[in-house]
C-alpha positions as CSV (number, residue, x, y, z in Angstrom):
1,M,0.0,0.0,0.0
2,K,1.0,3.6,-0.3
3,Y,1.3,5.8,2.7
4,S,1.1,9.6,2.7
5,T,1.8,12.4,5.2
6,L,1.1,16.1,4.8
7,Y,3.7,18.6,5.8
8,P,3.4,22.4,6.0
9,I,6.7,24.1,5.0
10,T,7.8,26.2,8.0
11,A,10.6,28.7,8.5
12,A,12.8,25.8,9.9
13,Q,12.9,24.1,6.5
14,I,13.6,26.9,4.0
15,N,16.7,28.7,2.7
16,A,17.3,32.4,2.0
17,Q,15.1,32.2,-1.1
18,Y,12.1,30.8,0.9
19,R,12.5,27.4,-0.8
20,L,12.4,24.0,0.8
21,T,16.0,22.7,1.6
22,I,17.3,19.3,0.8
23,D,17.5,18.6,4.6
24,G,13.9,19.5,5.0
25,L,12.9,17.2,2.1
26,L,15.0,14.4,3.5
27,T,13.4,15.0,7.0
28,F,9.9,14.6,5.4
29,H,11.1,11.4,3.7
30,E,12.5,9.9,6.8
31,N,9.6,10.8,9.0
32,T,7.0,9.4,6.5
33,I,8.8,6.1,6.4
34,A,9.0,6.0,10.2
35,R,5.2,6.7,10.4
36,Y,4.5,4.1,7.9
37,L,6.6,1.5,9.7
38,T,4.7,2.4,12.9
39,T,1.4,1.2,11.2
40,L,3.1,-2.2,10.6
41,N,4.4,-2.4,14.2
42,L,7.9,-2.2,12.7
43,A,9.1,1.2,13.9
44,A,12.5,1.5,15.5
45,F,11.0,1.3,19.0
46,D,9.2,-1.9,17.9
47,V,12.1,-3.8,16.4
48,Q,14.5,-2.7,19.1
49,K,12.6,-4.9,21.5
50,V,14.0,-7.9,19.6
51,D,17.6,-6.5,19.3
52,K,17.1,-5.0,15.8
53,T,17.1,-1.6,14.3
54,W,16.7,0.0,10.9
55,V,19.6,1.6,8.9
56,V,19.4,3.4,5.6
57,T,22.2,2.5,3.2
58,E,21.3,4.5,0.0
59,I,19.1,7.3,-1.1
60,N,18.5,8.4,-4.7
61,L,16.8,11.7,-5.1
62,E,15.7,13.4,-8.3
63,L,14.5,17.1,-8.2
64,P,13.1,17.9,-11.7
65,Q,11.2,21.0,-10.5
66,P,12.3,24.0,-8.4
67,P,12.1,23.4,-4.6
68,T,8.7,24.1,-3.1
69,M,8.3,27.6,-1.6
70,W,7.1,28.7,1.8
71,S,4.3,28.4,2.9
72,E,3.1,25.7,0.6
73,D,2.0,22.3,1.9
74,V,3.8,19.2,0.7
75,E,2.4,15.6,0.6
76,L,5.1,13.0,0.9
77,T,4.0,9.5,-0.3
78,V,6.1,6.4,0.3
79,W,5.6,2.7,-0.7
80,I,7.6,-0.5,-0.5
81,S,8.6,-1.5,-4.0
82,K,11.0,-4.4,-3.4
83,I,12.1,-6.7,-0.6
84,S,15.2,-8.9,-0.8
85,P,16.8,-11.0,1.9
86,L,18.8,-8.1,3.3
87,R,17.2,-5.0,1.8
88,V,13.9,-3.2,1.7
89,W,13.4,-0.5,-1.0
90,F,11.1,2.4,-0.4
91,D,10.0,4.6,-3.4
92,F,8.7,8.0,-2.7
93,E,7.4,11.3,-4.2
94,A,6.8,14.8,-3.0
95,R,3.8,16.7,-4.3
96,E,2.8,20.3,-3.8
97,V,-0.7,20.3,-2.5
98,H,-2.0,23.5,-4.1
99,S,-0.5,23.0,-7.6
100,G,-0.4,19.2,-7.7
101,T,3.2,19.4,-9.0
102,V,5.5,16.5,-8.2
103,T,8.7,18.3,-7.2
104,A,10.8,15.4,-6.1
105,H,10.9,11.6,-6.3
106,G,13.3,8.8,-5.7
107,N,14.0,5.7,-3.6
108,S,15.9,4.6,-0.6
109,C,17.3,1.3,0.6
110,W,16.9,0.2,4.2
111,S,18.2,-2.8,6.1
112,L,17.8,-4.4,9.6
113,I,20.8,-4.9,11.7
114,S,21.4,-6.5,15.1
115,M,21.8,-3.9,17.8
116,S,24.2,-6.0,19.8
117,G,26.3,-7.4,16.9
118,R,25.9,-4.5,14.4
119,K,25.5,-7.1,11.6
120,L,22.8,-7.3,8.9
121,V,19.9,-9.6,9.6
122,S,17.3,-11.0,7.3
123,C,14.3,-8.9,6.2
124,E,12.4,-11.9,4.8
125,G,9.1,-12.4,6.4
126,V,9.2,-9.1,8.3
127,I,6.9,-7.1,6.0
128,P,3.6,-8.6,4.7
129,P,3.7,-9.3,0.9
130,S,0.4,-7.3,0.6
131,E,2.3,-4.1,1.3
132,L,4.4,-4.4,-1.9
133,V,3.5,-1.9,-4.7
134,S,4.8,-2.7,-8.2
135,E,5.5,0.9,-9.1
136,L,8.9,2.6,-9.4
137,A,9.5,6.3,-8.8
138,A,13.0,6.5,-10.1
139,G,13.8,3.5,-12.3
140,P,15.0,0.0,-11.5
141,H,16.6,-0.9,-8.1
142,R,20.2,-1.5,-9.1
143,K,23.5,-0.4,-7.7
144,R,24.4,3.0,-9.2
145,S,27.7,3.3,-10.9
146,V,30.3,5.0,-8.9
147,T,31.0,8.5,-10.1
148,R,34.7,8.9,-11.0
149,F,36.3,12.0,-9.4
150,D,39.6,13.9,-9.3
151,P,41.6,12.8,-6.3
152,E,42.5,16.4,-5.6
153,V,40.5,17.8,-2.7
154,T,38.9,21.1,-3.6
155,G,37.1,21.8,-0.4
156,R,37.2,20.5,3.2
157,L,34.9,20.9,6.1
158,G,35.8,19.4,9.5
159,H,33.4,18.5,12.3
160,T,33.3,16.8,15.7
161,V,30.3,14.6,16.2
162,N,28.2,16.1,19.1
163,L,25.0,15.3,20.9
164,I,22.9,17.4,18.5
165,D,24.1,15.1,15.6
166,L,22.9,11.8,17.1
167,D,19.8,9.9,16.1
168,F,17.8,7.2,17.8
169,N,20.6,4.6,17.0
170,G,23.2,6.6,18.9
171,H,25.2,7.5,15.8
172,M,25.4,10.6,13.6
173,N,22.2,11.2,11.8
174,N,22.4,10.5,8.0
175,R,21.1,13.9,7.1
176,R,24.1,15.5,8.8
177,Y,26.5,13.9,6.2
178,V,24.4,15.3,3.4
179,Q,24.5,18.8,4.9
180,M,28.3,18.6,5.2
181,A,28.7,17.5,1.6
182,L,26.5,20.2,0.1
183,A,27.8,23.0,2.4
184,C,31.4,22.3,1.3
185,L,30.9,23.6,-2.2
186,E,32.0,27.1,-3.2
187,P,29.7,29.8,-1.9
188,G,29.6,31.5,-5.3
189,F,28.5,28.3,-7.0
190,L,25.8,27.6,-4.3
191,E,24.3,31.1,-4.8
192,K,23.6,30.4,-8.5
193,H,22.9,26.6,-8.6
194,R,20.6,24.0,-7.0
195,P,21.0,20.2,-7.0
196,D,18.7,18.2,-9.3
197,F,20.0,14.8,-8.5
198,L,21.6,13.2,-5.4
199,N,23.0,9.7,-5.0
200,I,23.8,9.2,-1.3
201,R,25.5,6.1,0.1
202,F,25.9,5.5,3.8
203,I,28.9,3.3,4.4
204,K,30.0,3.4,8.1
205,E,28.8,4.8,11.3
206,S,30.3,7.7,13.3
207,R,29.6,8.3,17.0
208,L,29.8,10.9,19.7
209,G,33.2,12.6,19.8
210,D,34.5,11.3,16.4
211,E,36.5,13.7,14.3
212,I,35.1,13.6,10.7
213,A,35.5,15.8,7.6
214,N,33.9,16.2,4.2
215,E,36.2,16.3,1.2
216,T,34.8,17.6,-2.0
217,H,36.1,16.4,-5.4
218,R,35.5,17.6,-8.9
219,T,34.5,15.3,-11.8
220,D,34.8,15.3,-15.6
221,D,31.4,17.0,-15.6
222,P,31.6,20.6,-14.2
223,S,28.0,20.2,-12.9
224,T,28.8,17.1,-10.9
225,F,30.6,16.9,-7.6
226,V,31.5,14.1,-5.1
227,G,31.5,14.7,-1.4
228,R,33.3,12.1,0.7
229,V,32.8,12.2,4.5
230,V,35.7,10.4,6.1
231,N,36.8,9.8,9.7
232,A,40.2,10.5,11.3
233,S,41.7,7.3,9.9
234,G,40.6,8.3,6.4
235,E,37.8,5.6,6.2
236,E,34.9,6.7,4.1
237,L,31.7,7.1,6.0
238,C,29.4,8.5,3.4
239,R,29.6,9.5,-0.3
240,V,27.3,12.1,-1.9
241,S,27.3,12.4,-5.7
242,S,25.4,15.5,-6.8
243,H,24.4,17.1,-10.1
244,W,23.6,20.8,-10.2
245,R,21.7,23.2,-12.5
246,E,21.2,26.9,-12.5
247,K,18.6,28.2,-10.1
248,D,15.2,29.0,-11.3
249,P,13.8,32.6,-11.2
250,L,12.3,33.4,-7.8
251,P,8.6,34.5,-8.0
252,D,7.3,37.2,-5.8
253,I,6.8,35.4,-2.4
254,A,4.0,37.8,-1.4
255,E,2.1,37.1,-4.6
256,V,2.5,33.4,-4.3
257,N,1.2,33.3,-0.7
258,L,-1.7,35.6,-1.7
259,V,-2.8,33.1,-4.3
260,R,-2.5,30.2,-1.9
261,G,-4.5,32.0,0.8
C-alpha cells in the first residue's frame, strides 16, 4: 500500500530564497517512512525490543522541479517496491498540494541490523507481501555506478560529532552527512545553482566525539561533484554524488502566498 503524510513548510525548512531545503525534504522522507513502519508495528522502537534496528544505506533523489516555496504544503508519499533477503526498497514522491506538481521523487534502501552485533539480519518475512506496490518512482533498483572523481580535494569541512548530531541509533544522523557534503561547495556556486540529482551512500557509522570531515572532489562534468565524509583514519563514512543546475527565477513570495491564501 501507499502511505502519505502532509507537511506544511515552515521557516525551519527553508533557505534564504524561501524554498524547501534538501535537509527539509529528507526529513519529510525519513519521517514518513517512520510513520508508515509504525502502522506495521515495525518502527524503530518496535524492532529494538528484539535486538534489531533500521539503517538506511542509500538514497536516490531526483528534483526535476524548483524546490517548493514557503508556505506551501507538501504531501510525501512512500511505498515498499522491493524486498530482498537483506534490503527493503522504499520509493517516494513529494507533491505540492495546491499546484499538484511532483517536485521530487526517488527511492531509498533500508536494512535491519542486530543492535548487539551491528550485523545485517534477514528482512524476509518481516513485511507482509500485501504491502508491496509494483511501481517505481526512479527506475530499477540497481547499484548505481560509482562517479569517477579527481583525487584532488577542492574543499574540506571538518566536524566533531556532538549530541545534536545523534539519532535514535546513537550514531550521527544520516542527514548531517548530506548537509556537510553540500555545504562544502564554493559559496559563489551555491548562490547560483541548485541540485537536481543526489546519490547518497551511507557506508560506516560515526559516534559521539568522532572527528570527521567532508572532502569535495570535482569530476569530468563541471556540474557534478562528489563529497566524501571520512573519519580521522581516512575511512569513508558517506559518499554524496550530486548534479547541479542553474537556479530557477524566484517568484514574488508575497504574490505566491496571496494566491494560496
